SEVEX-621713 format. One record per residue (C-alpha): x, y, z; residue number from 1. Coordinates in steps of 0.001 Angstrom, whole numbers, plus 500000, padded with zeros to 6 digits. Layout:
# SEVEX-621713
+--------+--------+--------+------+
!     xx !     yy !     zz ! voro !
+--------+--------+--------+------+
!      X !      Y !      Z !  NUM !
...
+--------+--------+--------+------+
END
This chain:
# SEVEX-621713
+--------+--------+--------+------+
!     xx !     yy !     zz ! voro !
+--------+--------+--------+------+
! 828912 ! 210418 ! 314827 !    1 !
! 827748 ! 209060 ! 318202 !    2 !
! 826452 ! 205528 ! 318243 !    3 !
! 822571 ! 205565 ! 318263 !    4 !
! 820561 ! 204643 ! 321149 !    5 !
! 818665 ! 201398 ! 321063 !    6 !
! 815512 ! 201976 ! 319151 !    7 !
! 816904 ! 204854 ! 316895 !    8 !
! 814943 ! 205210 ! 313682 !    9 !
! 816038 ! 206495 ! 310450 !   10 !
! 814334 ! 206878 ! 307234 !   11 !
! 813359 ! 208882 ! 304030 !   12 !
! 810011 ! 210771 ! 304053 !   13 !
! 808399 ! 212320 ! 300854 !   14 !
! 806406 ! 215469 ! 301383 !   15 !
! 803685 ! 215538 ! 298437 !   16 !
! 800698 ! 217331 ! 297565 !   17 !
! 799034 ! 219548 ! 294795 !   18 !
! 800649 ! 222792 ! 294039 !   19 !
! 800949 ! 225706 ! 296736 !   20 !
! 799559 ! 223728 ! 299760 !   21 !
! 802564 ! 224464 ! 301838 !   22 !
! 804999 ! 221650 ! 301525 !   23 !
! 807948 ! 223684 ! 301249 !   24 !
! 806933 ! 225967 ! 304237 !   25 !
! 806569 ! 222660 ! 306331 !   26 !
! 809857 ! 221251 ! 305303 !   27 !
! 811525 ! 224584 ! 306261 !   28 !
! 809624 ! 224685 ! 309774 !   29 !
! 810787 ! 221056 ! 310372 !   30 !
! 814415 ! 221521 ! 309629 !   31 !
! 814457 ! 224996 ! 311238 !   32 !
! 815962 ! 226830 ! 308322 !   33 !
! 815212 ! 227643 ! 304831 !   34 !
! 816246 ! 224687 ! 302561 !   35 !
! 813355 ! 224814 ! 300120 !   36 !
! 812075 ! 228120 ! 298544 !   37 !
! 808345 ! 229315 ! 298867 !   38 !
! 806006 ! 231621 ! 297216 !   39 !
! 802355 ! 231974 ! 296588 !   40 !
! 802751 ! 230818 ! 293078 !   41 !
! 802133 ! 227285 ! 292195 !   42 !
! 805166 ! 225131 ! 291109 !   43 !
! 807685 ! 227109 ! 293094 !   44 !
! 809422 ! 223905 ! 293771 !   45 !
! 810738 ! 222185 ! 290859 !   46 !
! 813246 ! 219754 ! 292199 !   47 !
! 813733 ! 216944 ! 294740 !   48 !
! 815200 ! 218750 ! 297721 !   49 !
! 816141 ! 217074 ! 301050 !   50 !
! 815996 ! 218419 ! 304440 !   51 !
! 817383 ! 216551 ! 307388 !   52 !
! 816151 ! 216584 ! 310898 !   53 !
! 817873 ! 214979 ! 313616 !   54 !
! 816602 ! 214287 ! 317029 !   55 !
! 817903 ! 212214 ! 320025 !   56 !
! 815939 ! 209057 ! 318816 !   57 !
! 815502 ! 209583 ! 315100 !   58 !
! 816875 ! 211007 ! 311828 !   59 !
! 814242 ! 212195 ! 309390 !   60 !
! 815402 ! 212650 ! 305780 !   61 !
! 812641 ! 214546 ! 303968 !   62 !
! 812209 ! 214822 ! 300318 !   63 !
! 810239 ! 217860 ! 299219 !   64 !
! 808706 ! 217668 ! 295884 !   65 !
! 807079 ! 219787 ! 293166 !   66 !
! 803245 ! 219914 ! 293417 !   67 !
! 801422 ! 217115 ! 291488 !   68 !
! 799894 ! 218541 ! 288430 !   69 !
! 796945 ! 216135 ! 287820 !   70 !
! 796259 ! 217626 ! 284450 !   71 !
! 799569 ! 216847 ! 282558 !   72 !
! 799897 ! 220023 ! 280252 !   73 !
! 803299 ! 220593 ! 278598 !   74 !
! 806571 ! 219063 ! 278747 !   75 !
! 807697 ! 220941 ! 281999 !   76 !
! 804737 ! 219677 ! 284050 !   77 !
! 805304 ! 216166 ! 283025 !   78 !
! 808963 ! 216537 ! 283985 !   79 !
! 807907 ! 217939 ! 287481 !   80 !
! 805504 ! 214915 ! 287786 !   81 !
! 808133 ! 212385 ! 286988 !   82 !
! 810278 ! 214085 ! 289678 !   83 !
! 807429 ! 213389 ! 292200 !   84 !
! 806946 ! 209775 ! 291092 !   85 !
! 810541 ! 209188 ! 291189 !   86 !
! 810927 ! 210607 ! 294528 !   87 !
! 808333 ! 208211 ! 296100 !   88 !
! 810076 ! 205122 ! 294952 !   89 !
! 812700 ! 204879 ! 297797 !   90 !
! 811088 ! 206472 ! 300595 !   91 !
! 810000 ! 204771 ! 303817 !   92 !
! 806838 ! 207083 ! 304505 !   93 !
! 804811 ! 209742 ! 302656 !   94 !
! 803361 ! 213051 ! 304126 !   95 !
! 800442 ! 214118 ! 302270 !   96 !
! 799632 ! 217887 ! 302716 !   97 !
! 796447 ! 219447 ! 302183 !   98 !
! 794910 ! 222727 ! 302683 !   99 !
! 792108 ! 222618 ! 305707 !  100 !
! 789790 ! 224881 ! 303751 !  101 !
! 790573 ! 223695 ! 300125 !  102 !
! 790347 ! 219864 ! 300086 !  103 !
! 788839 ! 218709 ! 296851 !  104 !
! 789076 ! 216558 ! 293758 !  105 !
! 792640 ! 217649 ! 292957 !  106 !
! 793730 ! 216340 ! 296378 !  107 !
! 791733 ! 213161 ! 295838 !  108 !
! 793501 ! 212783 ! 292356 !  109 !
! 797032 ! 213182 ! 294028 !  110 !
! 795985 ! 210711 ! 296911 !  111 !
! 795093 ! 208131 ! 294180 !  112 !
! 798578 ! 208435 ! 292769 !  113 !
! 800238 ! 207420 ! 295973 !  114 !
! 801688 ! 203857 ! 296203 !  115 !
! 799567 ! 201413 ! 298265 !  116 !
! 802616 ! 199973 ! 299794 !  117 !
! 803831 ! 202943 ! 301556 !  118 !
! 802515 ! 204445 ! 304863 !  119 !
! 800802 ! 207720 ! 304504 !  120 !
! 800415 ! 210437 ! 307047 !  121 !
! 797928 ! 212992 ! 306341 !  122 !
! 798791 ! 216730 ! 307288 !  123 !
! 795944 ! 218903 ! 307227 !  124 !
! 797735 ! 222352 ! 306917 !  125 !
! 796743 ! 225988 ! 307595 !  126 !
! 794369 ! 225153 ! 310614 !  127 !
! 795232 ! 228771 ! 311984 !  128 !
! 793079 ! 230216 ! 309004 !  129 !
! 789981 ! 228218 ! 309957 !  130 !
! 787251 ! 230454 ! 310967 !  131 !
! 785082 ! 227536 ! 312444 !  132 !
! 787332 ! 224927 ! 313960 !  133 !
! 784330 ! 222847 ! 314182 !  134 !
! 784608 ! 221779 ! 310589 !  135 !
! 787976 ! 220020 ! 311246 !  136 !
! 786720 ! 216860 ! 312689 !  137 !
! 784137 ! 216043 ! 310035 !  138 !
! 786718 ! 216902 ! 307529 !  139 !
! 789289 ! 214336 ! 309187 !  140 !
! 786577 ! 211763 ! 309151 !  141 !
! 785602 ! 212362 ! 305513 !  142 !
! 789190 ! 212155 ! 304297 !  143 !
! 789998 ! 209245 ! 306462 !  144 !
! 787238 ! 207248 ! 304676 !  145 !
! 789442 ! 207416 ! 301475 !  146 !
! 792462 ! 205713 ! 302703 !  147 !
! 793885 ! 203937 ! 305634 !  148 !
! 796145 ! 206815 ! 306717 !  149 !
! 798878 ! 205841 ! 309267 !  150 !
! 797916 ! 209150 ! 311057 !  151 !
! 796070 ! 212251 ! 310535 !  152 !
! 797704 ! 215419 ! 312111 !  153 !
! 796112 ! 218881 ! 311850 !  154 !
! 799100 ! 221566 ! 311617 !  155 !
! 800044 ! 225068 ! 310729 !  156 !
! 803257 ! 224842 ! 308989 !  157 !
! 803558 ! 228534 ! 308954 !  158 !
! 803248 ! 228970 ! 312758 !  159 !
! 804640 ! 225631 ! 313542 !  160 !
! 801449 ! 224351 ! 315269 !  161 !
! 801582 ! 220646 ! 316032 !  162 !
! 804517 ! 220027 ! 313969 !  163 !
! 806056 ! 217998 ! 316782 !  164 !
! 803055 ! 215694 ! 316651 !  165 !
! 803517 ! 215304 ! 312944 !  166 !
! 807215 ! 214239 ! 313605 !  167 !
! 806270 ! 211638 ! 316244 !  168 !
! 803653 ! 210156 ! 313863 !  169 !
! 806300 ! 209985 ! 311016 !  170 !
! 808757 ! 208442 ! 313205 !  171 !
! 806512 ! 205388 ! 314014 !  172 !
! 806719 ! 204613 ! 310393 !  173 !
! 810513 ! 204608 ! 309988 !  174 !
! 812779 ! 201670 ! 310252 !  175 !
! 814953 ! 201068 ! 313309 !  176 !
! 818716 ! 201966 ! 312160 !  177 !
! 821466 ! 204400 ! 312843 !  178 !
! 821534 ! 207778 ! 311492 !  179 !
! 822877 ! 208415 ! 307858 !  180 !
! 824012 ! 211909 ! 308160 !  181 !
! 825838 ! 213942 ! 310668 !  182 !
! 823654 ! 215553 ! 313384 !  183 !
! 824417 ! 219061 ! 312350 !  184 !
! 823666 ! 218451 ! 308620 !  185 !
! 820346 ! 219949 ! 307501 !  186 !
! 820363 ! 219345 ! 303743 !  187 !
! 822248 ! 217310 ! 300967 !  188 !
! 821735 ! 220021 ! 298491 !  189 !
! 824824 ! 221908 ! 297206 !  190 !
! 825384 ! 225636 ! 297796 !  191 !
! 825394 ! 226124 ! 293931 !  192 !
! 821823 ! 224597 ! 293842 !  193 !
! 820594 ! 226633 ! 296782 !  194 !
! 821856 ! 229860 ! 295429 !  195 !
! 819752 ! 229314 ! 292070 !  196 !
! 816826 ! 228476 ! 294194 !  197 !
! 817076 ! 231508 ! 296188 !  198 !
! 817210 ! 233597 ! 293141 !  199 !
! 814237 ! 232012 ! 291642 !  200 !
! 812173 ! 232588 ! 294967 !  201 !
! 812989 ! 236382 ! 294769 !  202 !
! 811922 ! 236491 ! 291268 !  203 !
! 808577 ! 234819 ! 291932 !  204 !
! 807918 ! 237038 ! 295245 !  205 !
! 808926 ! 240179 ! 293777 !  206 !
! 807444 ! 240205 ! 290271 !  207 !
! 803808 ! 239521 ! 291337 !  208 !
! 801424 ! 237432 ! 289320 !  209 !
! 802461 ! 239001 ! 286084 !  210 !
! 805401 ! 236685 ! 285578 !  211 !
! 804706 ! 233107 ! 284928 !  212 !
! 806335 ! 230377 ! 286896 !  213 !
! 808305 ! 229444 ! 283638 !  214 !
! 811214 ! 231798 ! 284827 !  215 !
! 814359 ! 229742 ! 285518 !  216 !
! 817695 ! 230363 ! 287043 !  217 !
! 821171 ! 228854 ! 286029 !  218 !
! 824387 ! 229352 ! 288015 !  219 !
! 827135 ! 230035 ! 285555 !  220 !
! 829912 ! 230613 ! 287834 !  221 !
! 830314 ! 229835 ! 291729 !  222 !
! 833666 ! 230688 ! 293165 !  223 !
! 834670 ! 230452 ! 296884 !  224 !
! 837442 ! 232313 ! 298578 !  225 !
! 837595 ! 231532 ! 302210 !  226 !
! 834216 ! 232425 ! 303529 !  227 !
! 833260 ! 234680 ! 300564 !  228 !
! 831311 ! 233612 ! 297629 !  229 !
! 831248 ! 235158 ! 293976 !  230 !
! 828179 ! 233968 ! 292096 !  231 !
! 826816 ! 234734 ! 288668 !  232 !
! 823371 ! 233665 ! 287675 !  233 !
! 821513 ! 233652 ! 284410 !  234 !
! 817771 ! 234234 ! 284677 !  235 !
! 815831 ! 232522 ! 281806 !  236 !
! 812360 ! 233775 ! 280671 !  237 !
! 810202 ! 232875 ! 277779 !  238 !
! 809237 ! 236436 ! 276358 !  239 !
! 810683 ! 239915 ! 275833 !  240 !
! 808035 ! 241504 ! 278212 !  241 !
! 808875 ! 238949 ! 280835 !  242 !
! 812595 ! 240102 ! 280598 !  243 !
! 811554 ! 243763 ! 281105 !  244 !
! 809299 ! 242536 ! 284280 !  245 !
! 812398 ! 241064 ! 285742 !  246 !
! 814730 ! 244123 ! 285010 !  247 !
! 812258 ! 246657 ! 285812 !  248 !
! 812573 ! 250385 ! 285290 !  249 !
! 816208 ! 251383 ! 285333 !  250 !
! 817069 ! 248056 ! 286533 !  251 !
! 815421 ! 248485 ! 289817 !  252 !
! 813651 ! 245218 ! 289940 !  253 !
! 816547 ! 243106 ! 289160 !  254 !
! 818738 ! 244985 ! 291763 !  255 !
! 815996 ! 244302 ! 294412 !  256 !
! 815768 ! 240603 ! 293339 !  257 !
! 819784 ! 240460 ! 293807 !  258 !
! 819812 ! 242243 ! 296970 !  259 !
! 817261 ! 239874 ! 298656 !  260 !
! 818692 ! 236807 ! 297374 !  261 !
! 822284 ! 237707 ! 298456 !  262 !
! 821124 ! 238534 ! 301945 !  263 !
! 819440 ! 235219 ! 302163 !  264 !
! 822548 ! 233323 ! 300878 !  265 !
! 824821 ! 235183 ! 303246 !  266 !
! 822443 ! 233919 ! 306249 !  267 !
! 822502 ! 230589 ! 304791 !  268 !
! 826229 ! 230219 ! 303822 !  269 !
! 827708 ! 232095 ! 306546 !  270 !
! 829819 ! 234443 ! 304664 !  271 !
! 829950 ! 237459 ! 302150 !  272 !
! 828179 ! 236965 ! 298821 !  273 !
! 829012 ! 239040 ! 295435 !  274 !
! 825948 ! 238191 ! 293395 !  275 !
! 825732 ! 239020 ! 289480 !  276 !
! 822395 ! 238604 ! 287533 !  277 !
! 821639 ! 238791 ! 284001 !  278 !
! 818590 ! 237998 ! 281904 !  279 !
! 818031 ! 236185 ! 278721 !  280 !
! 815071 ! 235290 ! 276566 !  281 !
! 814680 ! 231614 ! 275449 !  282 !
! 811238 ! 231447 ! 273742 !  283 !
! 809245 ! 228253 ! 274545 !  284 !
! 812050 ! 226525 ! 276491 !  285 !
! 809218 ! 224857 ! 278755 !  286 !
! 808054 ! 222882 ! 275779 !  287 !
! 811326 ! 222179 ! 274294 !  288 !
! 813032 ! 218885 ! 275705 !  289 !
! 816389 ! 219844 ! 274522 !  290 !
! 816124 ! 223362 ! 276290 !  291 !
! 814764 ! 221712 ! 279434 !  292 !
! 817687 ! 219255 ! 279632 !  293 !
! 820040 ! 222355 ! 279189 !  294 !
! 818303 ! 223895 ! 282170 !  295 !
! 818507 ! 220894 ! 284437 !  296 !
! 814912 ! 219460 ! 283710 !  297 !
! 813897 ! 216045 ! 282158 !  298 !
+--------+--------+--------+------+
END
């Protein structure tokens, strides 16, 4: 690793917000590659996931977090909220993501939960969907009255609009210190973890709204031979009818999930992937602390 230039900044940055505001999309846009899964369903992200962005004068270590559930219902939501608050403990700055057309009491509740001793940059996302851009300035003024933000940056994470401006605003809040990671590293998540996440993403995207977000994926075996990988994953659902949704008629849906996940893995890992999926019913696992620990939560 080359010696950093004078004034080089490095720090940890948490990306927070209520569910489904575009946090993972923003992380992937900043990193330039998919390191966090996305879907239209809330609570797609369940774990702390880091994405690393290295520029000539800074290294940003992003922490993508589950969406804050301000109404604590069920053991899974409580575990997810603990993940968020734990992620905030050691960061240098926080990016709060909101939707330009959807700011409301749930966003305000999240804002109140953020620590007062950390700089917060407000990212107003999905500005490309605004029919009337004239509402943006009053919105910025209204939200700006709720907290002394380090910066307020309107963006479109999907389209990449003003994401460079957001990076510059974040950089100003990071301490001066050398980079921690090599410049070509984009995440500290393991391939095993990323494989499970990519399968879970395809489940959410391809089963529609019928399947609740309680579906979970566990990697049972992960074998590497040269550039090839052989992966076997268990998909855990809460009911028999959920199992039928995932498998589909004649196994067609499960095959589609496996194919799309495998192609994403091959792009990300840079080699051939042989992926096997099977489905198991574990009733009520999201409210059973022992089952949650078995599946990696709590």
